Backbone as a printed PyTorch tensor [residue, N CA C, xyz], in Angstrom:
tensor([[[210.2950, 155.3290,  33.6010],
         [209.2820, 154.3210,  33.3400],
         [208.0930, 154.9900,  32.6970]],

        [[207.7580, 154.5350,  31.5030],
         [206.6070, 155.1140,  30.8070],
         [205.3530, 154.3420,  31.1810]],

        [[204.2400, 155.0590,  31.1590],
         [202.9730, 154.4260,  31.4930],
         [202.2970, 153.9740,  30.2150]],

        [[201.5770, 152.8620,  30.2760],
         [200.8470, 152.3420,  29.1190],
         [199.6010, 153.1670,  28.8690]],

        [[198.8960, 152.8710,  27.7720],
         [197.6650, 153.6080,  27.4810],
         [196.6180, 153.3470,  28.5630]],

        [[195.8410, 154.3780,  28.8400],
         [194.8070, 154.2430,  29.8560],
         [193.6740, 153.3900,  29.3170]],

        [[193.1460, 152.5330,  30.1700],
         [192.0280, 151.6820,  29.7760],
         [190.7310, 152.3990,  30.0960]],

        [[189.7370, 152.2300,  29.2040],
         [188.4300, 152.8230,  29.4550],
         [187.6780, 151.9630,  30.4550]],

        [[186.8580, 152.6010,  31.2560],
         [186.0670, 151.8740,  32.2420],
         [184.9480, 151.1120,  31.5440]],

        [[184.6880, 149.9130,  32.0060],
         [183.5810, 149.1180,  31.4980],
         [182.2990, 149.7480,  32.0260]],

        [[181.2610, 149.9310,  31.1660],
         [180.0170, 150.5410,  31.6470],
         [179.4660, 149.8040,  32.8560]],

        [[179.1250, 150.5640,  33.8880],
         [178.5780, 149.9930,  35.1040],
         [179.6290, 149.6090,  36.1290]],

        [[180.9040, 149.5800,  35.7290],
         [181.9880, 149.2400,  36.6510],
         [182.8160, 150.4870,  36.9070]],

        [[182.8680, 150.9310,  38.1240],
         [183.6560, 152.1120,  38.4430],
         [183.1380, 153.3470,  37.7490]],

        [[181.8380, 153.4890,  37.6810],
         [181.2240, 154.6410,  37.0320],
         [181.7870, 155.9340,  37.6050]],

        [[181.9020, 156.9420,  36.7690],
         [182.4900, 158.2000,  37.2050],
         [181.5570, 159.0170,  38.0850]],

        [[180.2740, 158.6410,  38.1630],
         [179.3580, 159.3960,  39.0100],
         [179.4840, 158.8940,  40.4420]],

        [[180.0440, 159.7280,  41.2930],
         [180.2420, 159.3610,  42.6850],
         [179.0480, 159.8130,  43.5070]],

        [[178.7900, 159.1050,  44.5800],
         [177.6990, 159.4740,  45.4680],
         [178.2640, 160.2590,  46.6370]],

        [[177.6360, 161.3740,  46.9490],
         [178.0590, 162.1670,  48.0940],
         [177.5650, 161.4770,  49.3550]],

        [[178.1880, 161.7420,  50.4920],
         [177.7420, 161.0990,  51.7260],
         [176.2850, 161.3940,  52.0460]],

        [[175.7840, 162.5340,  51.6150],
         [174.4140, 162.9010,  51.9600],
         [173.3840, 162.2660,  51.0440]],

        [[173.7800, 161.6280,  49.9380],
         [172.8110, 160.8750,  49.1650],
         [172.6550, 161.2440,  47.7210]],

        [[172.8440, 162.4770,  47.3500],
         [172.6750, 162.8750,  45.9620],
         [174.0330, 162.8150,  45.2780]],

        [[174.0700, 162.4310,  44.0020],
         [175.3590, 162.3430,  43.3340],
         [175.9090, 163.7290,  43.0760]],

        [[177.2210, 163.7980,  42.8630],
         [177.8610, 165.0900,  42.6370],
         [177.3330, 165.7720,  41.3870]],

        [[176.8410, 164.9780,  40.4130],
         [176.3100, 165.5920,  39.1990],
         [174.8280, 165.9440,  39.3340]],

        [[174.2500, 165.8180,  40.5460],
         [172.8930, 166.2850,  40.8030],
         [171.7880, 165.2880,  40.4950]],

        [[172.1210, 164.0330,  40.1760],
         [171.0840, 163.0490,  39.8650],
         [170.2670, 162.7210,  41.1080]],

        [[168.9980, 162.4040,  40.9150],
         [168.1180, 162.0720,  42.0280],
         [167.8200, 160.5820,  42.0990]],

        [[168.3640, 159.7860,  41.1870],
         [168.1600, 158.3420,  41.1950],
         [169.2590, 157.6690,  40.3800]],

        [[169.4430, 156.3650,  40.6130],
         [170.3530, 155.5600,  39.8140],
         [169.5500, 154.8180,  38.7580]],

        [[170.2310, 154.2210,  37.7960],
         [169.5620, 153.4840,  36.7280],
         [170.1180, 152.0680,  36.6620]],

        [[169.2070, 151.0840,  36.6370],
         [169.5800, 149.6810,  36.4690],
         [169.0810, 149.2480,  35.0960]],

        [[169.9870, 148.7290,  34.2580],
         [169.6300, 148.2510,  32.9200],
         [169.6410, 146.7310,  32.9380]],

        [[168.5300, 146.1010,  32.4820],
         [168.4570, 144.6380,  32.5060],
         [168.8330, 144.0350,  31.1580]],

        [[168.7150, 142.7090,  31.0470],
         [169.1280, 141.9690,  29.8550],
         [168.3330, 142.3930,  28.6130]],

        [[167.1140, 142.9050,  28.7880],
         [166.2780, 143.3640,  27.6720],
         [166.4800, 144.8410,  27.3620]],

        [[167.4990, 145.4550,  27.9580],
         [167.8080, 146.8780,  27.8080],
         [166.7310, 147.7780,  28.4080]],

        [[165.9150, 147.2350,  29.3020],
         [164.9290, 148.0490,  30.0230],
         [165.6440, 148.7420,  31.1780]],

        [[165.2710, 149.9940,  31.4250],
         [165.9110, 150.7820,  32.4740],
         [164.9220, 151.0900,  33.5910]],

        [[165.3650, 150.8170,  34.8160],
         [164.5790, 151.1280,  36.0090],
         [165.2830, 152.2390,  36.7740]],

        [[164.5170, 153.2300,  37.2030],
         [165.0580, 154.2900,  38.0520],
         [164.9560, 153.7830,  39.4860]],

        [[166.0810, 153.8260,  40.2210],
         [166.1030, 153.2330,  41.5560],
         [166.7590, 154.1450,  42.5900]],

        [[166.4210, 153.8960,  43.8480],
         [167.0590, 154.5170,  45.0060],
         [167.4540, 153.3980,  45.9600]],

        [[168.4670, 153.6390,  46.7670],
         [168.9380, 152.6560,  47.7400],
         [168.4620, 153.0690,  49.1250]],

        [[167.9040, 152.0990,  49.8600],
         [167.4870, 152.3710,  51.2290],
         [167.7320, 151.1290,  52.0720]],

        [[168.5260, 151.2830,  53.1260],
         [168.8550, 150.1800,  54.0260],
         [169.3700, 148.9620,  53.2650]],

        [[170.2370, 149.1890,  52.2810],
         [170.8780, 148.1110,  51.5420],
         [170.0260, 147.4560,  50.4750]],

        [[168.8400, 147.9890,  50.2090],
         [167.9350, 147.4100,  49.2220],
         [167.5960, 148.4380,  48.1540]],

        [[167.5930, 148.0000,  46.8920],
         [167.1770, 148.8820,  45.8010],
         [165.6590, 148.9180,  45.7340]],

        [[165.1070, 150.1130,  45.6100],
         [163.6630, 150.3110,  45.4550],
         [163.4420, 151.1900,  44.2360]],

        [[162.3000, 151.0250,  43.5720],
         [161.9920, 151.8370,  42.4000],
         [161.8090, 153.2970,  42.7880]],

        [[162.3150, 154.1930,  41.9340],
         [162.0840, 155.6260,  42.0990],
         [161.0060, 156.0810,  41.1190]],

        [[160.6660, 155.2130,  40.1650],
         [159.6090, 155.4780,  39.1930],
         [158.8910, 154.1640,  38.9300]],

        [[157.5850, 154.2050,  38.7870],
         [156.8040, 152.9930,  38.5260],
         [156.7440, 152.6700,  37.0380]],

        [[157.4010, 153.4680,  36.2180],
         [157.4760, 153.2240,  34.7750],
         [158.8580, 152.6640,  34.4660]],

        [[158.8930, 151.5220,  33.7870],
         [160.1400, 150.8750,  33.3830],
         [160.3280, 151.1700,  31.9000]],

        [[161.4200, 151.8520,  31.5660],
         [161.6530, 152.3140,  30.2000],
         [162.3370, 151.2310,  29.3780]],

        [[161.6530, 150.7350,  28.3350],
         [162.1910, 149.7040,  27.4500],
         [162.3100, 150.2660,  26.0370]],

        [[163.1870, 149.6630,  25.1920],
         [163.4120, 150.2050,  23.8450],
         [162.1500, 150.3090,  22.9810]],

        [[161.2930, 149.2850,  22.9930],
         [160.1210, 149.2990,  22.1090],
         [158.8700, 149.8580,  22.7740]],

        [[158.7530, 149.6650,  24.0800],
         [157.5840, 150.1610,  24.8100],
         [157.9330, 150.2630,  26.2870]],

        [[157.1610, 151.0240,  27.0120],
         [157.3860, 151.1800,  28.4470],
         [156.4850, 150.2210,  29.2140]],

        [[156.9950, 149.7060,  30.3170],
         [156.2280, 148.7970,  31.1630],
         [155.8250, 149.5230,  32.4410]],

        [[154.8070, 148.9930,  33.0950],
         [154.3850, 149.5030,  34.3930],
         [154.8010, 148.4910,  35.4560]],

        [[155.3400, 148.9630,  36.5600],
         [155.7380, 148.0730,  37.6550],
         [154.5030, 147.3630,  38.2010]],

        [[154.6800, 146.1440,  38.7300],
         [153.5400, 145.4200,  39.3030],
         [152.8350, 146.2320,  40.3920]],

        [[151.5270, 146.0430,  40.4990],
         [150.6930, 146.7400,  41.4740],
         [151.2410, 146.5460,  42.8880]],

        [[151.3330, 147.6130,  43.6460],
         [151.7760, 147.6540,  45.0430],
         [153.2520, 147.3330,  45.2330]],

        [[154.0610, 147.4410,  44.1600],
         [155.5080, 147.3380,  44.3140],
         [155.9690, 148.5420,  45.1210]],

        [[156.8510, 148.3220,  46.1060],
         [157.3070, 149.4410,  46.9310],
         [158.1540, 150.3960,  46.0970]],

        [[157.9410, 151.6890,  46.2960],
         [158.7060, 152.7180,  45.5930],
         [159.0830, 153.8130,  46.5870]],

        [[160.0310, 154.6430,  46.1890],
         [160.5070, 155.7380,  47.0350],
         [160.5050, 157.0350,  46.2440]],

        [[160.1930, 158.1300,  46.9060],
         [160.2850, 159.4640,  46.3110],
         [161.1840, 160.3160,  47.1900]],

        [[162.1570, 160.9680,  46.5670],
         [163.0820, 161.8220,  47.3080],
         [162.3310, 163.0370,  47.8280]],

        [[162.5380, 163.3470,  49.1090],
         [161.9610, 164.5620,  49.6850],
         [162.8480, 165.7330,  49.3050]],

        [[162.2570, 166.7720,  48.7710],
         [163.0170, 167.9690,  48.4150],
         [163.3540, 168.7430,  49.6830]],

        [[164.4300, 169.5200,  49.6170],
         [164.7970, 170.3680,  50.7510],
         [163.7110, 171.4070,  50.9830]],

        [[163.4000, 171.6500,  52.2480],
         [162.4270, 172.6940,  52.5510],
         [163.0960, 174.0590,  52.3700]],

        [[162.3140, 175.1040,  52.4170],
         [162.8440, 176.4560,  52.2260],
         [163.8540, 176.8260,  53.3060]],

        [[163.7250, 176.2270,  54.4960],
         [164.6220, 176.5880,  55.5870],
         [165.9670, 175.8830,  55.4990]],

        [[166.0380, 174.8010,  54.7290],
         [167.3040, 174.0790,  54.6130],
         [168.1740, 174.7070,  53.5400]],

        [[169.4610, 174.4710,  53.6420],
         [170.3830, 174.9840,  52.6320],
         [170.1300, 174.2730,  51.3120]],

        [[170.1480, 175.0170,  50.2310],
         [169.8740, 174.4410,  48.9220],
         [170.9960, 173.5310,  48.4330]],

        [[172.2110, 173.6960,  48.9590],
         [173.3060, 172.8370,  48.5100],
         [173.4070, 171.5530,  49.3420]],

        [[172.4770, 171.3520,  50.2680],
         [172.4600, 170.1260,  51.0580],
         [171.6080, 169.0890,  50.3420]],

        [[172.2050, 167.9770,  49.9150],
         [171.4270, 166.9660,  49.2020],
         [170.4090, 166.2950,  50.1160]],

        [[169.2750, 165.8840,  49.5650],
         [168.2700, 165.2080,  50.3730],
         [168.7560, 163.8170,  50.7830]],

        [[168.4060, 163.4080,  51.9760],
         [168.7760, 162.0800,  52.4490],
         [167.5500, 161.3040,  52.8860]],

        [[166.3800, 161.8680,  52.7360],
         [165.1470, 161.2150,  53.1550],
         [164.2680, 160.9720,  51.9400]],

        [[163.5690, 159.8520,  51.9650],
         [162.6170, 159.5150,  50.9080],
         [161.2750, 159.1960,  51.5420]],

        [[160.2260, 159.4890,  50.8150],
         [158.8890, 159.1200,  51.2450],
         [158.6000, 157.7290,  50.6800]],

        [[158.0530, 156.8450,  51.4930],
         [157.7780, 155.4620,  51.1000],
         [156.3960, 155.3830,  50.4680]],

        [[156.2930, 154.6470,  49.3560],
         [155.0110, 154.4880,  48.6940],
         [154.9000, 153.1480,  47.9900]],

        [[153.8210, 153.0010,  47.2200],
         [153.5760, 151.7950,  46.4330],
         [153.1230, 152.2060,  45.0410]],

        [[153.4790, 151.4020,  44.0540],
         [153.0800, 151.6810,  42.6730],
         [151.6030, 151.3410,  42.4830]],

        [[150.8710, 152.3060,  41.9870],
         [149.4780, 152.1170,  41.6000],
         [149.3970, 152.6460,  40.1790]],

        [[149.3070, 151.7260,  39.2230],
         [149.4060, 152.1390,  37.8260],
         [150.8210, 152.6360,  37.5760]],

        [[150.9370, 153.8000,  36.9720],
         [152.2500, 154.3600,  36.6610],
         [152.7090, 155.3900,  37.6910]],

        [[151.9930, 155.4850,  38.8250],
         [152.3260, 156.4820,  39.8400],
         [152.8070, 155.8250,  41.1140]],

        [[153.7240, 156.5040,  41.7820],
         [154.1780, 156.0870,  43.1080],
         [153.3450, 156.8750,  44.1130]],

        [[152.3920, 156.1910,  44.7400],
         [151.5000, 156.8330,  45.6990],
         [152.1400, 156.7030,  47.0780]],

        [[152.4990, 157.8510,  47.6560],
         [153.2230, 157.8450,  48.9250],
         [152.3120, 158.1690,  50.0960]],

        [[152.7420, 157.7130,  51.2600],
         [152.0720, 158.0490,  52.5100],
         [152.9260, 159.0480,  53.2600]],

        [[152.8200, 159.0300,  54.5890],
         [153.5780, 159.9720,  55.4070],
         [154.9040, 159.3940,  55.8840]],

        [[155.0820, 158.0800,  55.7600],
         [156.3050, 157.4350,  56.2590],
         [157.5120, 157.8620,  55.4310]],

        [[158.6250, 158.1280,  56.1140],
         [159.8760, 158.4650,  55.4330],
         [160.9750, 157.5450,  55.9420]],

        [[162.0270, 157.4210,  55.1450],
         [163.2000, 156.6610,  55.5660],
         [164.4220, 157.2010,  54.8590]],

        [[165.5930, 156.8490,  55.3800],
         [166.8500, 157.3000,  54.7760],
         [167.0100, 156.6340,  53.4170]],

        [[167.5980, 157.3640,  52.4770],
         [167.8400, 156.8000,  51.1530],
         [169.0550, 157.4720,  50.5340]],

        [[169.5700, 156.8550,  49.4790],
         [170.7130, 157.4110,  48.7620],
         [170.5880, 157.0550,  47.2880]],

        [[171.3850, 157.7220,  46.4660],
         [171.3800, 157.4920,  45.0240],
         [172.5020, 156.5120,  44.6930]],

        [[172.1570, 155.3000,  44.1940],
         [173.2030, 154.3360,  43.8510],
         [173.8300, 154.6560,  42.5030]],

        [[174.9790, 154.0560,  42.2390],
         [175.5990, 154.1930,  40.9250],
         [174.7900, 153.3910,  39.9160]],

        [[174.8180, 153.8290,  38.6540],
         [174.1650, 153.0900,  37.5800],
         [174.8890, 151.7620,  37.3810]],

        [[174.1310, 150.7140,  37.0500],
         [174.7710, 149.4320,  36.7450],
         [173.8710, 148.5840,  35.8640]],

        [[174.4530, 147.5180,  35.3060],
         [173.7280, 146.5720,  34.4650],
         [173.4400, 145.3150,  35.2730]],

        [[172.2300, 144.7780,  35.1130],
         [171.8360, 143.5360,  35.7690],
         [171.3520, 142.5920,  34.6780]],

        [[172.2440, 141.7270,  34.1910],
         [171.9200, 140.8770,  33.0480],
         [171.4200, 139.4940,  33.4570]],

        [[170.9520, 139.3540,  34.7000],
         [170.3330, 138.0790,  35.1050],
         [168.9490, 137.9940,  34.4960]],

        [[168.4970, 136.7850,  34.1810],
         [167.1450, 136.6050,  33.6410],
         [166.1910, 136.2300,  34.7250]]])
């Protein structure tokens, strides 16, 4: 029995970038990307089943946008010197967008890197 030609994956469906159990993707990415109907890209992290911005700047083809004031954002905590460098971070610092910056406080929560996908809802 011969096999037919392999089909290419549709972008955003079954992406080849897998997420490790500890949160960082195998290719070392620190955030996922969501592309909307206007081809604008948002950098995101997943926490408790909800997507949150990882950057307060939304990258669009003609110009960049700033996330609305006080939109919740997350910043990945880097491994401390005492932790193993090959252990991916699983904690994020919680913050809010002020201008183009994610201003964080001391609160942390579990987070992970989602797969990239397209969100073409208006």
